[in-house]
C-alpha positions as CSV (number, residue, x, y, z in Angstrom):
1,M,-5.0,14.3,8.7
2,E,-1.9,13.9,10.8
3,I,-1.6,15.7,14.2
4,K,1.8,17.2,13.9
5,S,1.9,19.5,17.0
6,Y,0.5,19.9,20.4
7,Y,-1.0,23.2,19.2
8,Q,-2.9,21.4,16.5
9,A,-4.1,18.8,19.1
10,S,-5.3,21.6,21.4
11,E,-7.2,23.2,18.6
12,I,-8.9,19.8,17.9
13,W,-9.7,19.5,21.7
14,L,-11.2,22.9,21.8
15,N,-13.5,22.1,18.9
16,F,-14.8,18.8,20.4
17,K,-14.4,19.0,24.2
18,E,-18.0,20.1,25.0
19,R,-19.6,17.5,22.7
20,L,-17.3,14.8,24.0
21,H,-18.0,15.7,27.6
22,F,-21.8,15.6,27.0
23,F,-21.4,12.2,25.2
24,I,-19.4,10.7,28.1
25,K,-21.7,12.1,30.8
26,A,-24.8,10.8,29.0
27,K,-23.3,7.3,28.8
28,V,-22.1,6.9,32.4
29,R,-24.4,9.3,34.3
30,N,-21.7,9.7,37.0
31,D,-19.9,13.1,37.2
32,D,-16.7,11.8,38.8
33,L,-16.4,8.9,36.4
34,A,-17.2,11.1,33.4
35,E,-14.4,13.5,34.4
36,E,-12.0,10.7,34.7
37,I,-12.8,9.3,31.3
38,Y,-12.8,12.8,29.8
39,S,-9.3,13.4,31.1
40,Q,-8.1,10.0,29.7
41,V,-9.5,10.9,26.3
42,L,-7.5,14.2,26.4
43,Q,-4.3,12.3,27.4
44,K,-4.8,9.9,24.5
45,L,-5.3,12.8,22.1
46,L,-2.1,14.4,23.3
47,S,-0.2,11.2,23.2
48,S,-1.1,10.7,19.6
49,C,0.7,13.9,18.7
50,C,3.4,13.4,16.1
51,S,2.7,9.7,15.9
52,G,2.5,9.8,12.1
53,K,-0.9,8.2,12.1
54,D,-3.2,9.5,9.4
55,I,-6.6,10.3,10.8
56,I,-9.3,10.4,8.1
57,N,-12.3,11.6,10.3
58,V,-11.2,13.4,13.4
59,S,-14.7,13.4,14.9
60,A,-15.2,9.7,14.5
61,W,-11.7,9.0,15.8
62,L,-12.2,11.0,19.0
63,Y,-15.6,9.5,19.7
64,R,-14.1,6.0,19.1
65,I,-11.4,6.9,21.7
66,A,-14.0,8.1,24.1
67,Y,-16.2,5.1,23.7
68,T,-13.3,2.6,24.0
69,T,-12.0,4.4,27.0
70,L,-15.4,4.4,28.6
71,L,-15.8,0.6,28.1
72,D,-12.3,-0.1,29.4
73,E,-12.9,2.0,32.5
74,L,-16.3,0.2,33.2
75,K,-14.7,-3.2,32.7
76,H,-11.9,-2.3,35.1
77,R,-14.4,-1.1,37.7
78,V,-16.5,-4.3,37.4
79,K,-13.4,-6.5,37.8
80,S,-12.2,-4.6,40.9
81,H,-15.5,-5.1,42.7
């Protein structure tokens, strides 16, 4: 599946946003950090629009983005302290 429009990306987001939010909050257990990561995942979804990338499993792809973003943010916070 290729995300060809922002409309299509928004439909994908609407289908997964609650589950992704729960997944992120369960991992970080900090509401502010969860919101920041959640927003970054949405930005990454929107930036992938019209990239031509073929996505075989949208759910797995989004969760991988969420998990990678979460790890990156935690690493960044550890380095800055």
